[in-house]
N, C-alpha and C positions, 0 to 999 in steps of 0.2 A: 473607556471601552475601545477595543481594537476592532477595526473593520475586517471582517472575515467573509470570504466568498464561500458559498456552498454551491458546488457544481455537480449536476447530475443530468439525466436525460431519461425520458420515458422508454426509449429503445432498450435501456439497460434492464428493464423489467420484462421484456419480451423473450430474452434468452432463457431457455428452459431445457434442462438436461434430463427431465423425467420426474414423476411424482415421488420417487424413492430418494431423490438426490438431495443431500444436505445444502448444496449451494443453490438456494431457491430464490425466485423473484420476491418472495415475502420478506426477505432480508431488508430490502430497501424500504418497503412499506412500514416495517417495524420501526425503523429509524425515524422516518418522517412522522409517524403517528406519535412516537414518544416525544419528539421535539414539540409537537403541538400540545400534547398533554402536559408537558412541563412549562409551557408558556414561553419557550425561547425561540420559536420559529421566526418571529418578527425581527430578530437581531442580526440576520444575515443578509448578504447581498447575493441574490440567486442568479445563476447562469445556466443555460443549457450547454451541455458539452458538445463541441464541434466534432466533426469527423477528422481523425488523424489522417495525414497524407502518407503515401508510400515512402516519400523522401524522408519524412520524420521517423517512420518505423525502421527504415534501412540504416539509421544510425546505430541501431542495436540488434537488428534481426537480418538474417540472410534473405536475399531475394527468393531463393528456393522455398524457404519456409512460408513466406507471404503468399506465393503463388500456389503452393500445395494446400494451404488453409483455405484460400479462396475457392479452389476447385472442390474441396471437400464439403463445402456448405451445401446442405440438401435443399431441394425444392419443397419436400414434404417429409414429415417424420423426424426422426433423430438418428444421426450417424455418430458412432463412437470412434474417437481417435485412439483411445486406450480405455481400460475398464472404468476409469474415473472421469474422463473428459470427453464430452459429447457436444455436438452442434445440432441446433434446429435451424429453421429457415431464417430466424432473426439473430442468430449468434454472431455472424460476421459483422452485421451493422452494430450490434451492441458492443462488440470488441473494439471496433473503430471508435465508438463514442467513449469507451472507458479509457483508451489511450489518449484520445483527444482531450479529455478532461484535464489530464496532467499537463498537456501543452498549454491549454488556456490558463490553468492555475499559475504556471510559471510566468506566462505573459502578464497576467494581472498583478502578480506580486512584483515582478521586475519593473513594471511601469509605474509602480507606486500607487495603483488604483485601490489595492487592498494591502493589509499588512501580512495576512496569511490566507490560506485556502484549504478547504476540505473537499475531496472528491468522493461523493457517495455513488460509487459505480460498481458494476459487475458486468462481465466476469472479472475476477481478480487477476493479478499478473505476476506475482514474484516467483512462481515456479517456471514460467516460460523462459526457456533458454534461447540462445541466439537462433538456433535452428529447430527447436522442438517445442510443441505445445504439450503440457502435462499438468497434473495436479489441479484441475479445474481452470487452468490459465492458458490463454492463447497468445496475447501480446504482453510483454512485460511493461505494464503501465508506468511503474516508478522509474524504470530504466529509461524509457522513452522520454519522460519528463526531465530526468537528470541530464540526458544527452542534449536535450533542447536547451537547457540552462547553460551548458558548457559551450554549445556550438553557436546558438543564436545570440547569446549575451556575452560570450567570451569570458565566462567566469573561470577563475584559476582553480578553485577548490569547491567541491560540493560534497556534503555528507549525506549518506543514506542510512537511516535508522530503522531497523526492522525488529518489532517485538511480537510478531506472529508466533504461534506455537510451533509452526513448521519452519525449517531453515529455508531462506530465500535463495535456493540454489540457482535459479534463473538469473537473478540480479548479480550474484557472484560470477556466473558465467559471462555476463555481459561486460563486467568491469574489472575482473581480476587482473592485477598488474598495472592498472591505470593509475598513475600517481595523482591525477586530478580528482579522484574519487576515493573517499574513505567510507567503507561500509562497516557499521557496527550492528551486531545482532545478538539476540538471545533466542533459543529454541529448545524444545524438549528433545532429549537424546538418550538412548537410541529411539528413533521415530522417523516416520516418513519425512523427507525423501532419503534418509540415511546418508546425509552429506554434511559438509561444513566442518568436519573435525580432522580430516586427513590433509596435512600440509597446505593450509590456506595461504593464498598470496599475501604479501606484506601489507597490502592495503585492505585486508579483510580481518576484522576483529570479531571473531565468532565465539560466543560463550554458550556452550551447551549446558542445559539444565536437566537434572534428573527428574523423573516422574515424581509428583508430589511437592515440587518446589513452590514455596509460597511467596507472598509479596515482600516479606522482609528480606529474603535472600535476593530476589529480583532487584530490590532497591540498593542492596549492597553492591551488586554487580554493576548497576548503572553508575553509582557514586564512585566506586573504587576502580573500575576497569574502563567503562565507556567514557566517562566525562574527562578524565585526564588526557586520554588520547584525542578526543574531539577538541578539547581546548588547545592542545599542541598543534593540531591540524588547522584550526581557525577557518572553518568553512564559510563561504560567502552565501550559501543557501543550505538549508536543512530540508531534506525530503524524508517523509515518514511512510514506511510500509506499515500501515495501521491495521494489523490483524488483532482481533479481540477474542480469538479462540483459545488463548491461555487462561481465560476466565474459569473459575472453578466449577461453574454450572455447565460449561460446554463439554459435552461428552466426546467431542472429536479428539481431545487430548487429555493430558493428565496433570497439567499445571494448575495452580491454585491462586491466580490473581483475582482481584476484585476491582470494582469501579475506582476506588480511591487510589489504587496503584496506577491505573491508566491516567488519572488526573495528575498524580504526582510526577510521573515521567514526562508528561506534557509540560508541566511547570518547569522542569529541569531543562528541557529543550528550548522553551521560550527564553529562559535566562541566558542560555548559551547563544541563542539567535540574536538577542539584544546586544550581547557582548561583541560579537564578531561578524554577524550576518545582516545587520540593519533590520533585525526582526523577521527576516524572510523565512517562512516555513510553508511548505506544500505537503499536505497529508493526503494519502490515497488509501481507501478502504481495501483491505485484503480479506482475511478470514473472519470468522465469527458466525457460529451456526445455531447456537441457542438464541432464539429470537429475542427473548426478554433480556438476557444478559448482554447480547449485542447492542440492543437499543439503549440500555442504561449506560453501557461503557462508552458508546459513541457520544452520547449526550455529555458524559463527564469530560471527555476529550474536547468536545466543542465548547463547553463552558469555559475551559481554560484558554483555548485558542482565542475566543472572542471576549474574554474577561467579563463574563456575565455573572 
């Protein structure tokens, strides 16, 4: 069995964008409840997410963005930054924890205290650009973690893998043209945020998928397109933007993946990590809005990470 860290924080459940909003605090409860129901909760090493520092955030975000977000945080009620993205009085702290989880995950994996880590955090991050919050995201959690691996541990090559139903435009914005980072992704297209297909940088391997794409086609893309490029790159750490909204039960999108597909792609990434990255994987929760499908998919992902 592999030692896997599970990193979260109660602050992440206090961020609330309104009762109508699909990115709900119940997402984290659904995951933990299903882990208990499946009897796997005792297999993980649990950590509270720390608060990320401004210095760590500024590796990928502008100072202006951080200051503007901090000023926007309300004392009471909910403030909308755009029609999809809002802050309550707990959002700032929750976002600091969500980004801090990735920092801790990298530290634990790089120090050899665990083989891999999963960050059960919200708000998600992969739409947050260098200077813009959008798409439910405030700080780009996976980009913050990747930059920490590169800067604090002097890694030469890290790979970011994103299988969310939406394109990780923010992560691409943070790392486009950076030869130390290879990002591979699948996403429904055309679909929000309507990016990722026009002249991507050389270090971005974006594979758009049409509405209705099922697990067989997803697996073909991973096997035939992602994996050869990842093996050529030989990452020293693999970071996963783990969005589970491409599940067929998730009404947010129109792809048709199931739990077995998420388990399979996790297996492929574990094989790659063993080949060239000393097994190092850091996975950070992104999307997934059908609570049952989200919980089942995360557990399938976790079972493979921890070899349960």
